[in-house]
C-alpha positions as CSV (number, residue, x, y, z in Angstrom):
1,X,5.2,10.4,-6.8
2,X,2.7,12.6,-8.8
3,X,0.3,15.5,-8.1
4,X,-3.5,14.7,-8.2
5,X,-4.9,16.9,-11.1
6,X,-7.5,19.7,-10.5
7,X,-10.1,17.2,-11.7
8,X,-9.1,14.6,-9.1
9,X,-7.5,12.3,-11.7
10,X,-3.9,10.6,-11.7
11,X,-2.2,9.6,-15.0
12,X,-0.7,6.1,-15.4
13,X,0.2,4.1,-18.5
14,X,-1.5,6.5,-20.8
15,X,-5.1,6.2,-18.6
16,X,-6.5,8.7,-16.3
17,X,-8.0,7.2,-13.0
18,X,-10.4,9.0,-10.9
19,X,-9.7,9.5,-7.3
20,X,-11.7,12.4,-5.8
21,X,-11.9,16.1,-6.6
22,X,-11.5,17.0,-2.9
23,X,-7.9,15.6,-3.2
24,X,-7.0,17.9,-6.1
25,X,-3.4,19.2,-5.7
26,X,-2.3,16.5,-3.2
27,X,0.7,14.5,-3.6
28,X,0.1,10.8,-4.4
29,X,2.3,7.8,-4.8
30,X,1.4,5.4,-7.6
31,X,2.3,1.6,-7.2
32,X,2.1,-0.3,-10.5
33,X,1.7,-4.0,-10.0
34,X,1.3,-6.5,-12.7
35,X,-2.3,-6.6,-12.5
36,X,-3.2,-3.4,-10.7
37,X,-2.6,0.2,-9.9
38,X,-2.8,1.3,-6.4
39,X,-2.7,5.3,-5.4
40,X,-1.6,6.2,-1.8
41,X,-1.7,9.7,0.0
42,X,1.5,11.2,1.4
43,X,0.4,9.5,4.7
44,X,0.4,6.1,3.1
45,X,-3.3,5.6,3.1
46,X,-4.7,3.8,0.1
47,X,-6.8,6.1,-2.1
48,X,-7.8,3.9,-5.0
49,X,-6.9,0.4,-6.1
50,X,-8.1,-0.6,-9.7
51,X,-7.2,-3.6,-12.1
52,X,-5.6,-2.5,-15.3
53,X,-8.2,-1.8,-17.9
54,X,-8.4,-3.2,-21.3
55,X,-5.9,-1.7,-23.7
56,X,-7.1,1.5,-25.4
57,X,-9.0,2.4,-22.2
58,X,-8.2,6.2,-21.4
59,X,-10.3,6.8,-18.4
60,X,-11.4,4.8,-15.3
61,X,-14.0,6.2,-13.0
62,X,-14.0,6.0,-9.3
63,X,-17.3,3.6,-9.6
64,X,-19.2,6.2,-7.8
65,X,-22.3,7.6,-9.1
66,X,-22.0,11.2,-10.8
67,X,-23.2,14.5,-9.4
68,X,-23.7,15.6,-5.7
69,X,-24.6,13.3,-3.0
70,X,-27.9,14.1,-1.5
71,X,-28.6,14.1,2.3
72,X,-31.2,11.8,3.7
């Protein structure tokens, strides 16, 4: 169990993984499997799943574009 940081990240195996800033302060449960990290919220909903990055990688983004979403 861990808390999502103010910037929306969680820390596992010396790497920061981006979840969502809207989840800042929430409790998260990390499941470390051989090939991937899974992050669940307190209700058991999967927030993110990422394969483990190459050794030396210190940050894994969410895969979403940076900046605010625009409404169309």
